[in-house]
N, CA, C and O of each residue as an XYZ file, in Angstrom:
528
protein
N      -9.010     -9.242     -7.195
C      -8.507     -8.041     -6.553
C      -7.188     -7.654     -7.236
O      -6.365     -8.514     -7.548
N      -7.004     -6.371     -7.457
C      -5.761     -5.865     -8.038
C      -4.923     -5.256     -6.919
O      -5.408     -4.430     -6.145
N      -3.647     -5.677     -6.842
C      -2.774     -5.345     -5.718
C      -1.469     -4.736     -6.225
O      -0.939     -5.141     -7.259
N      -0.962     -3.752     -5.474
C       0.346     -3.162     -5.753
C       1.206     -3.279     -4.502
O       0.809     -2.852     -3.418
N       2.395     -3.868     -4.668
C       3.368     -3.989     -3.583
C       4.521     -3.044     -3.910
O       5.170     -3.185     -4.946
N       4.772     -2.082     -3.024
C       5.846     -1.113     -3.253
C       6.844     -1.252     -2.111
O       6.561     -0.919     -0.961
N       8.014     -1.754     -2.467
C       9.029     -2.137     -1.467
C      10.385     -2.111     -2.139
O      10.567     -2.743     -3.180
N      11.353     -1.387     -1.564
C      12.672     -1.303     -2.188
C      13.539     -2.526     -1.910
O      14.467     -2.802     -2.670
N      13.257     -3.261     -0.840
C      14.027     -4.462     -0.533
C      13.495     -5.627     -1.366
O      12.332     -6.009     -1.237
N      14.348     -6.186     -2.218
C      13.909     -7.211     -3.163
C      13.332     -8.444     -2.469
O      12.349     -9.013     -2.944
N      13.922     -8.860     -1.366
C      13.424    -10.046     -0.660
C      12.037     -9.792     -0.094
O      11.129    -10.603     -0.281
N      11.871     -8.682      0.590
C      10.551     -8.342      1.147
C       9.514     -8.209      0.039
O       8.382     -8.667      0.187
N       9.902     -7.580     -1.075
C       8.988     -7.394     -2.199
C       8.532     -8.734     -2.764
O       7.346     -8.932     -3.025
N       9.475     -9.651     -2.950
C       9.130    -10.960     -3.521
C       8.267    -11.783     -2.573
O       7.350    -12.477     -3.012
N       8.553    -11.711     -1.281
C       7.753    -12.449     -0.294
C       6.308    -11.944     -0.308
O       5.367    -12.735     -0.376
N       6.143    -10.623     -0.242
C       4.791    -10.054     -0.266
C       4.080    -10.361     -1.582
O       2.899    -10.705     -1.590
N       4.797    -10.235     -2.680
C       4.193    -10.510     -3.983
C       3.744    -11.956     -4.079
O       2.643    -12.236     -4.553
N       4.586    -12.872     -3.634
C       4.235    -14.291     -3.704
C       3.000    -14.589     -2.855
O       2.087    -15.277     -3.311
N       2.965    -14.083     -1.639
C       1.833    -14.333     -0.772
C       0.554    -13.712     -1.325
O      -0.486    -14.369     -1.373
N       0.627    -12.459     -1.740
C      -0.569    -11.753     -2.184
C      -1.063    -12.191     -3.560
O      -2.236    -11.997     -3.882
N      -0.191    -12.777     -4.374
C      -0.596    -13.177     -5.722
C      -1.702    -14.224     -5.720
O      -2.408    -14.368     -6.718
N      -1.870    -14.955     -4.626
C      -2.967    -15.927     -4.582
C      -4.327    -15.238     -4.422
O      -5.368    -15.879     -4.565
N      -4.318    -13.940     -4.128
C      -5.569    -13.204     -3.944
C      -5.906    -12.305     -5.123
O      -6.980    -11.704     -5.158
N      -4.998    -12.207     -6.090
C      -5.284    -11.392     -7.262
C      -4.031    -10.987     -8.011
O      -2.914    -11.368     -7.660
N      -4.250    -10.204     -9.053
C      -3.155     -9.691     -9.879
C      -2.292     -8.767     -9.023
O      -2.790     -7.812     -8.428
N      -0.988     -9.065     -8.969
C      -0.091     -8.319     -8.086
C       1.053     -7.699     -8.874
O       1.856     -8.401     -9.489
N       1.112     -6.369     -8.845
C       2.190     -5.618     -9.484
C       3.146     -5.134     -8.397
O       2.807     -5.137     -7.214
N       4.351     -4.715     -8.813
C       5.335     -4.246     -7.841
C       5.983     -2.939     -8.283
O       5.980     -2.577     -9.459
N       6.540     -2.244     -7.287
C       7.319     -1.039     -7.511
C       8.398     -0.971     -6.443
O       8.324     -1.677     -5.437
N       9.400     -0.124     -6.656
C      10.529     -0.077     -5.722
C      10.678      1.255     -4.990
O      11.559      1.401     -4.142
N       9.810      2.242     -5.316
C       9.874      3.524     -4.611
C       8.543      4.250     -4.758
O       7.662      3.824     -5.505
N       8.418      5.341     -4.038
C       7.171      6.085     -4.047
C       6.779      6.646     -5.395
O       5.592      6.691     -5.720
N       7.743      7.075     -6.186
C       7.430      7.583     -7.525
C       6.796      6.501     -8.384
O       5.843      6.764     -9.117
N       7.329      5.274     -8.295
C       6.739      4.168     -9.050
C       5.338      3.854     -8.542
O       4.460      3.489     -9.324
N       5.128      3.992     -7.243
C       3.798      3.758     -6.669
C       2.782      4.742     -7.253
O       1.696      4.344     -7.674
N       3.139      6.016     -7.275
C       2.244      7.051     -7.805
C       1.960      6.794     -9.281
O       0.812      6.865     -9.719
N       3.000      6.500    -10.038
C       2.846      6.253    -11.466
C       1.931      5.048    -11.729
O       1.017      5.130    -12.549
N       2.176      3.939    -11.038
C       1.359      2.736    -11.226
C      -0.088      2.996    -10.810
O      -1.022      2.561    -11.484
N      -0.269      3.713     -9.690
C      -1.600      4.028     -9.192
C      -2.386      4.855    -10.207
O      -3.540      4.541    -10.499
N      -1.772      5.906    -10.746
C      -2.447      6.767    -11.719
C      -2.714      6.028    -13.028
O      -3.774      6.195    -13.632
N      -1.762      5.217    -13.464
C      -1.947      4.434    -14.686
C      -3.108      3.467    -14.538
O      -3.915      3.318    -15.457
N      -3.200      2.807    -13.388
C      -4.297      1.868    -13.133
C      -5.648      2.573    -13.205
O      -6.609      2.024    -13.743
N      -5.723      3.786    -12.664
C      -6.970      4.564    -12.737
C      -7.277      4.954    -14.173
O      -8.424      4.862    -14.611
N      -6.259      5.390    -14.909
C      -6.465      5.794    -16.298
C      -6.958      4.622    -17.152
O      -7.720      4.814    -18.100
N      -6.522      3.423    -16.813
C      -6.942      2.221    -17.543
C      -8.307      1.707    -17.090
O      -8.856      0.777    -17.679
N      -8.847      2.323    -16.038
C     -10.140      1.881    -15.517
C     -10.066      0.615    -14.686
O     -11.080     -0.038    -14.441
N      -8.845      0.267    -14.247
C      -8.647     -0.926    -13.417
C      -7.829     -0.550    -12.182
O      -6.677     -0.961    -12.046
N      -8.431      0.237    -11.281
C      -7.667      0.713    -10.115
C      -7.289     -0.402     -9.154
O      -7.926     -1.454     -9.106
N      -6.237     -0.143     -8.391
C      -5.825     -1.079     -7.349
C      -6.833     -1.045     -6.209
O      -7.387      0.003     -5.877
N      -7.056     -2.202     -5.623
C      -7.927     -2.291     -4.453
C      -7.105     -2.324     -3.167
O      -7.601     -1.987     -2.092
N      -5.835     -2.738     -3.293
C      -4.949     -2.834     -2.134
C      -3.541     -2.412     -2.543
O      -3.037     -2.810     -3.593
N      -2.918     -1.598     -1.692
C      -1.506     -1.243     -1.876
C      -0.784     -1.524     -0.571
O      -1.196     -1.055      0.490
N       0.299     -2.296     -0.655
C       1.210     -2.485      0.480
C       2.393     -1.571      0.208
O       3.095     -1.731     -0.791
N       2.609     -0.615      1.095
C       3.533      0.484      0.829
C       4.572      0.601      1.943
O       4.237      0.880      3.094
N       5.827      0.385      1.586
C       6.927      0.554      2.532
C       7.095      2.048      2.831
O       6.756      2.891      2.001
N       7.614      2.368      4.004
C       7.839      3.778      4.337
C       9.218      4.240      3.889
O       9.337      5.253      3.200
N      10.259      3.510      4.271
C      11.622      3.949      3.960
C      12.047      3.424      2.594
O      12.395      2.252      2.446
N      12.014      4.318      1.587
C      12.411      3.964      0.230
C      13.175      5.127     -0.384
O      13.010      6.271      0.038
N      14.013      4.841     -1.381
C      14.741      5.919     -2.057
C      13.814      6.726     -2.967
O      12.698      6.302     -3.266
N      14.281      7.867     -3.391
C      13.623      8.787     -4.319
C      12.398      9.449     -3.684
O      12.376     10.669     -3.517
N      11.375      8.660     -3.329
C      10.206      9.183     -2.620
C       9.775      8.143     -1.605
O       9.564      6.981     -1.954
N       9.642      8.553     -0.345
C       9.273      7.579      0.681
C       7.771      7.272      0.655
O       6.994      7.934     -0.032
N       7.400      6.276      1.402
C       6.020      5.824      1.419
C       5.045      6.820      2.003
O       3.891      6.872      1.578
N       5.479      7.615      2.968
C       4.585      8.615      3.560
C       4.181      9.658      2.502
O       3.014     10.039      2.413
N       5.149     10.109      1.711
C       4.857     11.081      0.657
C       3.969     10.457     -0.418
O       3.027     11.093     -0.891
N       4.265      9.215     -0.803
C       3.449      8.532     -1.806
C       2.011      8.373     -1.314
O       1.063      8.583     -2.071
N       1.856      8.005     -0.052
C       0.535      7.860      0.556
C      -0.248      9.167      0.458
O      -1.416      9.167      0.066
N       0.386     10.266      0.809
C      -0.292     11.566      0.764
C      -0.684     11.945     -0.670
O      -1.761     12.497     -0.895
N       0.183     11.651     -1.626
C      -0.123     11.981     -3.023
C      -1.250     11.113     -3.574
O      -2.069     11.584     -4.362
N      -1.293      9.846     -3.162
C      -2.385      8.962     -3.587
C      -3.710      9.484     -3.044
O      -4.695      9.559     -3.778
N      -3.740      9.844     -1.761
C      -4.975     10.363     -1.158
C      -5.388     11.691     -1.795
O      -6.578     11.948     -1.974
N      -4.421     12.526     -2.134
C      -4.726     13.796     -2.792
C      -5.323     13.545     -4.181
O      -6.287     14.207     -4.565
N      -4.768     12.609     -4.923
C      -5.295     12.252     -6.239
C      -6.748     11.784     -6.113
O      -7.604     12.162     -6.913
N      -7.011     10.961     -5.104
C      -8.379     10.457     -4.912
C      -9.344     11.614     -4.622
O     -10.448     11.653     -5.165
N      -8.930     12.548     -3.772
C      -9.774     13.714     -3.468
C     -10.022     14.548     -4.711
O     -11.156     14.938     -4.991
N      -8.954     14.824     -5.459
C      -9.078     15.643     -6.669
C      -9.974     14.999     -7.713
O     -10.577     15.697     -8.529
N     -10.066     13.677     -7.696
C     -10.854     12.964     -8.686
C     -12.203     12.496     -8.149
O     -12.866     11.657     -8.760
N     -12.604     13.042     -7.005
C     -13.928     12.777     -6.468
C     -14.170     11.366     -5.981
O     -15.309     10.901     -5.953
N     -13.105     10.683     -5.595
C     -13.262      9.317     -5.081
C     -13.649      9.410     -3.609
O     -12.896      9.935     -2.789
N     -14.821      8.897     -3.290
C     -15.334      8.958     -1.920
C     -14.486      8.095     -0.994
O     -13.792      7.181     -1.440
N     -14.551      8.395      0.296
C     -13.759      7.667      1.293
C     -13.987      6.162      1.207
O     -13.044      5.385      1.357
N     -15.229      5.741      0.966
C     -15.500      4.299      0.896
C     -15.001      3.670     -0.402
O     -15.025      2.447     -0.546
N     -14.548      4.495     -1.346
C     -14.011      3.980     -2.600
C     -12.494      4.089     -2.701
O     -11.898      3.694     -3.703
N     -11.873      4.632     -1.645
C     -10.417      4.770     -1.655
C      -9.738      3.409     -1.655
O     -10.276      2.422     -1.154
N      -8.536      3.385     -2.234
C      -7.727      2.178     -2.200
C      -7.334      1.890     -0.750
O      -7.045      2.810      0.015
N      -7.325      0.623     -0.386
C      -6.875      0.226      0.954
C      -5.345      0.219      0.939
O      -4.727     -0.460      0.120
N      -4.746      0.979      1.852
C      -3.287      1.068      1.895
C      -2.785      0.565      3.238
O      -3.153      1.077      4.296
N      -1.934     -0.452      3.166
C      -1.280     -1.003      4.348
C       0.174     -0.568      4.299
O       0.892     -0.895      3.354
N       0.610      0.163      5.310
C       2.010      0.559      5.404
C       2.793     -0.627      5.958
O       2.421     -1.204      6.980
N       3.870     -0.983      5.281
C       4.731     -2.081      5.721
C       6.113     -1.506      5.959
O       6.726     -0.950      5.048
N       6.609     -1.640      7.191
C       7.847     -0.944      7.509
C       8.581     -1.554      8.688
O       7.998     -2.283      9.490
N       9.843     -1.254      8.781
C      10.637     -1.650      9.944
C      10.493     -0.621     11.059
O      10.943     -0.850     12.181
N       9.868      0.510     10.752
C       9.718      1.590     11.721
C       8.485      1.360     12.596
O       7.362      1.306     12.093
N       8.695      1.229     13.879
C       7.590      1.000     14.803
C       7.539      2.117     15.845
O       7.320      1.867     17.030
N       7.745      3.353     15.385
C       7.758      4.471     16.319
C       6.463      5.270     16.193
O       5.856      5.310     15.123
N       6.043      5.902     17.279
C       4.772      6.636     17.278
C       4.657      7.711     16.192
O       3.574      7.904     15.640
N       5.747      8.411     15.874
C       5.692      9.474     14.871
C       5.274      8.924     13.509
O       4.388      9.483     12.863
N       5.903      7.832     13.065
C       5.572      7.263     11.760
C       4.186      6.642     11.745
O       3.471      6.737     10.748
N       3.805      6.009     12.837
C       2.468      5.418     12.912
C       1.414      6.527     12.838
O       0.444      6.412     12.089
N       1.604      7.595     13.611
C       0.672      8.715     13.603
C       0.577      9.322     12.204
O      -0.516      9.568     11.693
N       1.731      9.556     11.598
C       1.742     10.172     10.267
C       1.024      9.296      9.245
O       0.263      9.806      8.422
N       1.254      7.987      9.288
C       0.626      7.077      8.334
C      -0.898      7.074      8.473
O      -1.615      7.157      7.476
N      -1.386      6.979      9.701
C      -2.826      6.898      9.928
C      -3.527      8.246      9.826
O      -4.493      8.392      9.078
N      -3.046      9.218     10.569
C      -3.796     10.450     10.726
C      -3.477     11.516      9.694
O      -4.349     12.306      9.331
N      -2.258     11.550      9.224
C      -1.916     12.518      8.197
C      -2.145     11.927      6.813
O      -2.701     12.583      5.932
N      -1.712     10.680      6.627
C      -1.770     10.077      5.304
C      -3.041      9.328      4.970
O      -3.416      9.244      3.800
N      -3.703      8.790      5.955
C      -4.929      8.051      5.677
C      -4.724      6.579      5.380
O      -5.530      5.972      4.675
N      -3.658      5.994      5.908
C      -3.475      4.542      5.765
C      -4.537      3.828      6.590
O      -5.063      4.394      7.549
N      -4.853      2.605      6.228
C      -5.852      1.872      6.990
C      -5.240      0.803      7.878
O      -5.920      0.239      8.735
N      -3.951      0.522      7.673
C      -3.281     -0.484      8.495
C      -1.785     -0.227      8.476
O      -1.268      0.478      7.609
N      -1.104     -0.812      9.448
C       0.328     -0.576      9.622
C       0.930     -1.885     10.132
O       0.627     -2.310     11.246
N       1.774     -2.523      9.332
C       2.410     -3.773      9.739
C       3.916     -3.591      9.817
O       4.532     -3.007      8.925
N       4.505     -4.098     10.902
C       5.941     -3.969     11.123
C       6.646     -5.210     10.584
O       6.213     -6.338     10.816
N       7.748     -4.978      9.853
C       8.555     -6.074      9.298
C       9.395     -6.720     10.393
O       9.736     -6.071     11.381
N       9.722     -7.969     10.224
C       9.344     -8.816      9.092
C       7.844     -9.127      9.141
O       7.276     -9.373     10.205
N       7.230     -9.107      7.969
C       5.795     -9.333      7.868
C       5.495    -10.808      8.128
O       6.030    -11.697      7.465
N       4.644    -11.038      9.089
C       4.191    -12.381      9.407
C       2.995    -12.708      8.499
O       2.030    -11.946      8.439
N       3.066    -13.832      7.803
C       2.035    -14.212      6.852
C       0.652    -14.286      7.505
O      -0.332    -13.821      6.930
N       0.579    -14.867      8.695
C      -0.709    -14.995      9.371
C      -1.266    -13.636      9.796
O      -2.472    -13.403      9.719
N      -0.389    -12.748     10.241
C      -0.840    -11.413     10.636
C      -1.346    -10.649      9.416
O      -2.355     -9.948      9.496
N      -0.649    -10.781      8.287
C      -1.090    -10.123      7.064
C      -2.438    -10.685      6.622
O      -3.335     -9.927      6.253
N      -2.583    -11.987      6.656
C      -3.855    -12.613      6.282
C      -4.980    -12.130      7.195
O      -6.087    -11.856      6.731
N      -4.697    -12.028      8.477
C      -5.680    -11.534      9.434
C      -6.094    -10.099      9.093
O      -7.278     -9.766      9.139
N      -5.120     -9.252      8.751
C      -5.419     -7.867      8.352
C      -6.281     -7.838      7.101
O      -7.246     -7.077      7.025
N      -5.935     -8.669      6.114
C      -6.690     -8.702      4.862
C      -8.137     -9.118      5.119
O      -9.059     -8.579      4.507
N      -8.331    -10.072      6.017
C      -9.696    -10.497      6.374
C     -10.443     -9.374      7.075
O     -11.605     -9.108      6.767
N      -9.780     -8.721      8.011
C     -10.402     -7.635      8.759
C     -10.800     -6.481      7.857
O     -11.811     -5.819      8.093
N     -10.009     -6.245      6.832
C     -10.273     -5.155      5.883
C     -11.294     -5.547      4.816
O     -11.715     -4.711      4.016
N     -11.689     -6.813      4.808
C     -12.650     -7.280      3.819
C     -12.051     -7.564      2.468
O     -12.777     -7.663      1.479
N     -10.730     -7.699      2.401
C     -10.060     -7.979      1.121
C     -10.161     -9.454      0.744
O     -10.215     -9.802     -0.435
N     -10.185    -10.309      1.752
C     -10.316    -11.760      1.537
C     -11.322    -12.298      2.536
O     -11.637    -11.651      3.535
N     -11.816    -13.485      2.251
C     -12.808    -14.102      3.133
C     -12.161    -15.088      4.073
O     -12.848    -15.704      4.889
């Protein structure tokens, strides 16, 4: 599985990268612009990401905007809903507005509140069919 972790906090990024690296190749980014760039590059190389963990509050471009641009790219390129990248929003924000925006406006498939619990993340990955 190819994974992208996009998180501006270095500690959170390293923790997620370390945990997820046992499930596949794991790349990182620090803002939404890097997420979009890495996502498009992976598609151009014919090796798209299967999972993206995307923080919401980041500099330059936040995770909500990056999420919307990723979904728009998939639509423009004819990627069917069942072929979309699985995106888990990872954030300190646990308010209804951000949760609604992530799921219903952006098309995220999961939402985890920091600090990320390893067992909860593993449970989500199993539920999403990313790991057995």
